[in-house]
C-alpha positions in Angstrom: -0.4 -0.3 0.1 1.0 3.7 -0.9 1.3 6.0 2.5 -2.1 7.1 1.6 -3.2 3.2 2.8 -5.2 2.9 -0.7 -4.2 0.1 -2.8 -1.7 0.7 -6.0 -2.9 0.4 -9.3 -2.7 -2.3 -11.1 -0.8 0.7 -14.4 1.6 1.3 -10.6 2.2 -2.3 -10.4 2.9 -2.9 -13.4 5.4 -0.1 -14.2 7.1 -1.2 -11.0 8.1 -4.5 -12.1 9.0 -3.4 -15.8 11.4 -0.9 -13.2 12.8 -3.9 -11.5 14.5 -5.9 -13.9 14.3 -8.6 -16.8 14.0 -12.5 -15.9 16.5 -14.1 -18.3 17.9 -11.3 -19.9 20.9 -10.7 -17.8 23.1 -12.3 -20.1 22.2 -9.7 -23.4 22.3 -6.8 -20.4 25.7 -7.3 -19.1 27.4 -7.7 -22.6 25.9 -4.5 -23.4 27.3 -2.6 -20.4 31.0 -4.4 -20.8 30.9 -2.9 -24.5 30.0 0.2 -22.9 33.3 0.3 -20.9 35.4 -0.8 -23.7 37.2 2.4 -25.3 36.2 2.8 -28.6 39.6 1.9 -30.7 39.9 -1.0 -28.8 38.5 -4.0 -31.3 36.2 -5.9 -28.5 34.2 -2.5 -29.2 30.9 -2.7 -30.8 29.2 0.5 -32.0 25.9 -0.5 -33.4 23.7 -2.9 -31.5 20.4 -4.5 -33.0 17.7 -5.3 -31.2 15.1 -8.0 -32.6 12.6 -10.2 -31.7 8.6 -11.1 -31.9 6.3 -8.2 -30.4 5.7 -8.2 -27.1 9.1 -9.6 -25.9 10.2 -6.6 -24.3 12.6 -5.1 -27.2 11.6 -1.4 -26.9 12.2 -2.7 -22.3 15.4 -3.5 -23.0 16.0 -0.6 -25.0 14.8 2.2 -22.3 16.5 0.0 -19.3 19.5 0.7 -21.2 19.3 4.1 -21.9 20.7 5.0 -18.4 24.4 3.5 -18.8 24.4 5.0 -22.2 23.6 9.0 -20.7 26.8 8.1 -18.1 28.8 7.9 -21.1 
């Protein structure tokens, strides 16, 4: 419950769960973060990532969650 003792809306619950992380996406997120740590001249550094898949699998959410890591650079 929130501070006003009102139950959270379904929208609030879903938003909180989406922001808490992914299940089964840890490898992709870690690979992306590791790539950001490489210097651009490092041969291991990729300049382009292709995110693809069927509709509804979380591509946009994955990108939204990765955005703060990109902004830090």
